[in-house]
MIGUVO-725290 format. One line per field, with one value per residue (C-alpha): residue number from 1; x, y, z; residue in one letter. Coordinates in pm, whole numbers, plus 50000, padded with zeros to 5 digits. Layout:
<recs>
k	[NUM ...]
u	[X ...]
v	[Y ...]
w	[Z ...]
r	[A ...]
</recs>
This chain:
<recs>
k	[1 2 3 4 5 6 7 8 9 10 11 12 13 14 15 16 17 18 19 20 21 22 23 24 25 26 27 28 29 30 31 32 33 34 35 36 37 38 39 40 41 42 43 44 45 46 47 48 49 50 51 52 53 54 55 56 57 58 59 60 61 62 63 64 65 66 67 68 69 70 71 72 73 74 75 76 77 78 79 80 81 82 83 84 85 86 87 88 89 90 91 92 93 94 95 96 97 98 99 100 101 102 103 104 105 106 107 108 109 110 111 112 113 114 115 116 117 118 119 120 121 122 123 124 125 126 127 128 129 130 131 132 133 134 135 136 137 138 139 140 141 142 143 144 145 146 147 148 149 150 151 152 153 154 155 156 157 158 159 160 161 162 163 164 165 166 167 168 169 170 171 172 173 174 175 176 177 178 179 180 181 182 183 184 185 186 187 188 189 190 191 192 193 194 195 196 197 198 199 200 201 202 203 204 205 206 207 208 209 210 211 212 213 214 215 216 217 218 219 220 221 222 223 224 225 226 227 228 229 230 231 232 233 234 235 236 237 238 239 240 241 242 243 244 245 246 247 248 249 250 251 252 253 254 255 256 257 258 259 260 261 262 263 264 265 266 267 268 269 270 271 272 273 274 275 276 277 278 279 280 281 282 283 284 285 286 287 288 289 290 291 292 293 294 295 296 297 298 299 300 301 302 303 304 305 306 307 308 309 310 311 312 313 314 315 316 317 318 319 320 321 322 323 324 325 326 327 328 329 330 331 332 333 334 335 336 337 338 339 340 341 342 343 344 345 346 347 348 349 350 351 352 353 354 355 356 357 358 359 360 361 362 363 364 365 366 367 368 369 370 371 372 373 374 375 376 377 378 379 380 381 382 383 384 385 386 387 388 389 390 391 392 393 394 395 396 397 398 399 400 401 402 403 404 405 406 407 408 409 410 411 412 413]
u	[33611 33235 32947 32632 32312 31954 31683 31308 31195 30859 30643 30584 30426 30173 30110 29989 30308 30658 30912 31280 31456 31346 31525 31329 31236 31101 30923 30758 30664 30525 30328 30183 30087 29924 29714 29583 29441 29698 29866 30222 30528 30851 31191 31480 31827 31907 31703 31623 31414 31568 31876 32152 31946 31933 32164 32422 32383 32341 32097 32013 31680 31787 31570 31215 31252 31431 31640 31444 31148 30947 30863 30876 30850 30520 30322 30523 30835 30698 30512 30832 31030 30782 30773 31166 31147 30811 30955 31285 31457 31749 31597 31883 31867 31518 31323 31261 31145 30981 30845 30798 30740 30474 30564 30673 30881 31135 31191 31426 31758 31924 31736 31771 31629 31336 31557 31620 31851 31690 31763 31829 31714 31389 31317 31378 31126 30874 30873 30838 30527 30391 30413 30267 29974 29913 29915 30253 30426 30795 31063 31387 31716 31605 31805 31703 31932 31742 31399 31192 31142 30975 30813 30922 30773 30875 30657 30852 31147 31370 31479 31690 31684 31690 31394 31616 31538 31194 30992 30763 30497 30344 30164 30420 30767 30930 31306 31406 31729 31947 32166 31904 31923 31591 31637 31977 31841 31546 31764 31666 31928 32132 32429 32696 32861 33172 33338 33315 33254 33472 33528 33295 33292 33021 32957 32801 32931 32734 32874 32906 32836 32520 32453 32689 32747 33118 33091 33424 33450 33193 33041 33252 33198 33070 33343 33152 33164 33520 33567 33430 33728 33611 33853 33813 33727 33969 33976 34028 34194 34327 34079 33724 33462 33192 32977 32884 33145 33122 33501 33542 33230 33395 33726 33536 33372 33698 33857 33561 33597 33967 33892 33639 33867 34158 33938 33818 34170 34267 33958 34038 34385 34185 33888 33925 33546 33493 33305 33155 32779 32675 32871 32716 32580 32570 32843 32803 32792 32614 32580 32637 32398 32090 31833 31869 31516 31304 31441 31750 31701 31996 32119 32069 31703 31633 31284 31195 30838 30765 30415 30458 30604 30544 30668 30947 31280 31537 31914 32048 32389 32279 31985 31774 31735 31390 31343 31031 31082 30941 30770 30985 31280 31145 31111 31231 31000 31216 31052 30703 30600 30922 30952 31240 31257 31526 31894 31848 31632 31740 31958 32281 32605 32587 32215 32261 32419 32103 31847 32008 31914 31619 31358 31410 31397 31061 30919 31017 30910 30564 30529 30664 30434 30132 30191 30265 29923 29747 29935 30128 30259 30432 30503 30121 30040 29767 29965 29678 29522 29860 29906 29550 29626 29945 29772 29503 29781 29918 30182 30238 30351 30463 30665 30408 30142 30323 30112 30377 30434 30532 30870 31027 31251 31481 31517 31522 31213]
v	[90164 90204 90038 89978 90026 89947 90112 90057 90374 90383 90693 90792 91121 91279 91650 91942 92133 92015 92272 92192 92410 92588 92917 93242 93164 92810 92962 93218 92964 92707 92977 93111 92781 92664 93005 92887 92591 92331 92049 92151 91946 92140 91951 92114 91955 92107 92133 92505 92698 93018 92899 93149 93400 93177 92876 93080 93383 93643 93817 94135 94154 94396 94671 94652 95012 95215 95404 95724 95650 95444 95088 94861 94507 94398 94081 93805 94021 94260 94003 93789 94098 94192 93828 93833 94099 94010 93865 94071 94355 94572 94906 94939 95008 95096 95007 95359 95532 95237 95013 95237 95564 95603 95952 95934 96244 96048 95818 95999 95940 96062 95817 95443 95205 94973 94695 94537 94315 93996 93720 93397 93131 93321 93382 93013 92899 93181 93069 92714 92796 93016 92741 92475 92701 92721 92334 92299 91956 91994 91730 91811 91635 91568 91619 91580 91339 91291 91325 91146 91367 91245 91427 91774 91729 91611 91337 91277 91404 91145 91246 91088 91123 90913 90692 90618 90664 90784 90946 91247 91283 91632 91827 92124 92148 92467 92463 92684 92478 92787 92562 92484 92112 92006 92203 92024 91674 91723 91825 92194 92440 92580 92820 92827 93122 93166 93412 93180 93244 93394 93258 93385 93309 93519 93429 93573 93656 93712 93936 94287 94420 94214 93970 94083 93971 93949 93949 93788 93773 93934 93873 93974 94257 94126 94112 94356 94617 94579 94689 95029 95084 94929 94730 94382 94327 94194 93811 93572 93318 93337 93099 93075 92811 92689 92552 92257 91992 91807 91799 92161 92254 92062 92241 92574 92485 92395 92712 92903 92731 92828 93195 93207 93062 93288 93586 93474 93421 93786 93932 93749 93913 94236 94094 93763 93759 93740 93423 93295 93221 93083 92984 92902 92558 92577 92703 93071 93044 93325 93211 92862 92750 92890 92808 92952 93057 93203 93547 93673 93994 94227 94519 94764 94704 94918 95104 94887 94772 94399 94303 93969 94121 93927 94194 94454 94452 94720 94704 94645 94779 95122 95376 95428 95123 94930 94621 94450 94081 93903 93576 93431 93441 93180 92888 92715 92568 92244 92129 92260 92199 92317 92683 92840 93081 93268 93288 93036 93233 93337 93664 93787 93742 94091 94091 93761 93971 94172 93897 93645 93845 93795 94042 93915 93559 93633 93813 93531 93267 93404 93425 93070 92918 93100 92993 92637 92631 92752 92581 92264 92416 92743 92796 92816 92997 93252 93552 93779 93521 93495 93872 93912 93640 93813 94160 94016 93899 94260 94260 94572 94461 94780 95083 95298 95153 95251 95485 95758 95683 96040 95980 95991 95689 95703 96070 96153 96311]
w	[84448 84403 84583 84395 84585 84495 84709 84757 84947 85127 85088 85439 85392 85160 85154 84935 84973 85065 85185 85202 85445 85773 85722 85695 85343 85436 85737 85510 85242 85485 85665 85340 85198 85530 85531 85200 85360 85247 85414 85444 85557 85622 85645 85819 85844 86183 86509 86496 86247 86122 85938 85905 86114 86421 86400 86197 86445 86170 86390 86210 86038 85766 85637 85509 85385 85120 85358 85289 85509 85270 85376 85060 85192 85362 85438 85604 85578 85842 86030 86092 86176 86458 86561 86601 86870 87022 87343 87369 87180 87235 87105 86863 86491 86371 86697 86805 86486 86320 86590 86911 86724 86438 86330 85972 86001 86190 85901 85661 85502 85828 86052 86122 85864 85940 86068 86414 86616 86752 86990 86773 87024 87084 86727 86652 86899 86819 86447 86543 86762 86473 86218 86455 86523 86142 86116 85951 86022 86091 86048 86218 86148 85788 85474 85104 84920 84600 84422 84173 83877 83547 83262 83395 83744 84093 84229 84555 84754 84899 85257 85529 85891 86219 86076 85779 85400 85313 85031 85058 84797 84734 84457 84473 84604 84752 84749 85036 85123 85051 84834 84559 84654 84512 84198 84157 84227 84004 83701 83693 83554 83843 83883 84143 84317 84119 84366 84664 85031 85266 85616 85890 86268 86428 86801 87100 87456 87769 88062 88201 87866 87817 87519 87249 86895 86784 86399 86282 85919 85673 85342 85039 84793 84466 84204 83980 84244 84300 83941 84033 84260 84591 84781 84902 85268 85518 85544 85823 85604 85252 85118 84960 85001 84758 85041 84825 84936 85260 85324 85250 85459 85754 85712 85696 86030 86203 86073 86215 86561 86547 86478 86756 87024 86919 86953 87300 87415 87285 87467 87789 87799 87864 88064 88250 88283 87916 87811 87486 87521 87181 86886 86533 86482 86107 85859 85786 85406 85230 84855 84725 84446 84290 84024 83681 83628 83353 83449 83637 83830 83814 84032 83750 83764 84056 84030 83722 83703 83648 83560 83723 84055 84369 84605 84655 84838 84920 84912 85263 85166 85063 85088 84769 84558 84541 84339 84221 84223 83912 83970 83679 83921 84137 83890 83570 83309 83319 83651 83646 84018 84169 84301 84489 84768 84964 84859 84571 84351 83997 84004 83865 84071 84207 84286 84481 84751 84779 84762 85021 85339 85564 85424 85072 85179 85347 85040 84809 85053 85099 84714 84665 84931 84811 84460 84566 84738 84422 84136 84040 83716 83778 83404 83353 83677 83679 83789 83849 84085 84264 84293 84429 84693 84782 84801 85025 85264 85275 85010 84801 84458 84274 84377 84210 84462 84771 84999 84946 84570 84520 84660 84309 84295 84590 84646 85015 85179]
r	[M E I K E T F I T K V T H R C D V F V L G G G V A G I A A A A A A A R Q G K K V L L A E R G F L L G G L A T A G L I T I Y L P L C D G Y G H Q V S F G L A E E L L R L S I E I A H D E K R G Y Q N W I A E Q D P S R R T G R N P R F E V N F N P Q L F A I S T E Q F L L A L G V E I L Y G T T A V A C V A E N G A I S A A I I E N K S G R Q A I A A D A F V D A S G D A D L A F F A G A P T E T F R Q G N L L A A W Y Y S A G K D G Y V C H P L G V A D I P D E E K K E G K S E V Q T L V N R R F S G L N G K E I S E L T I L S H H A I I E D V K K K R L R D Q T F E P A T I P T I P Q L R M T R R I A G E Y S L A T E E M H A R F E D S I G M V S D W R K R G P V Y E V P F R T L Y S C K I K N L I C A G R C T S V T E G M W D V M R V I P C C A V T G Q A A G T A A A M F D D F S H A D I S A L Q N A L K A D G V I L H E H D L P D A S K S N G N P T]
</recs>
């Protein structure tokens, strides 16, 4: 059975830059565009900013450094890290040698990396206040359901929230949805995560041991690395999830809740005072769908120089690799005024696992937001002008330009 519907949708908002998704990538994109003096509207499906980092309780701001004492991610990536612990911090991970201590000699391959643990609720509210102070308009409880795309460009995004179905007109659109939703709706080329996601059920408890994260389930090892002799991680259930089907996501959420309550029961056998404090309010999916852009960055391209670099990221899984991120990974020429940020940029399957985390989302988000403020055709963007704007905002583009560029491609100091 099918129901035929005909819509007349009112344009309720007009802005310079529309950002879909309020995770770290969307936060960075909205902030960067607003700092360029643009009118920015950010739509978030939940009621907290931060995405997986906050509502998903993946509360580790992973490294801004290469693991050998050299910071490689700058600009909003560092600004948001410091904001995440502005009110409270646990002094674990890289707090002592990167935040509290300025002595570079304490930043080597034997010391903690430039990463921190943060409180998800505080970070969500801090980022909200941060964006509001910049003049960004935030629409919570808002999902994109379609878009109007003609002649290779988007003229409006179609959204739904408590006010019903509406259209948002903009000059440039940033897809920071995590699922490449706008790209998919607009007809841009996309790829899905073939391997599928494992079940995760991270939650927090509060009690005599303090506010403690219990990371049930982890992200999988990329298939291409398993071929090198690495074993697969232990799973909570023998099933994988695409993250792109409503029924499947509901089943994943129910299984996550079951895993949490069973773990709580087990821990209460040893400690009757054990109580869960916070459970995730969004599914803990890592990789779902991404744009197939003008270039796909690969794991083998560590230390490679790209003339259109928009910043650098490290590999959170191991010390050493540094990647320059080409601007071409953020867009497809098929839809000229759409740019992607966060975990839906153009990468190989293996590199997806590197680029999906918080610092990389902030780096690509800042670049996407800055570009969206400057251009409405990314295939003809003035790369030098974009790079100059990023450099003016504290971003270092090339590994060779790092203050300690003599570090010799990943060798420990």
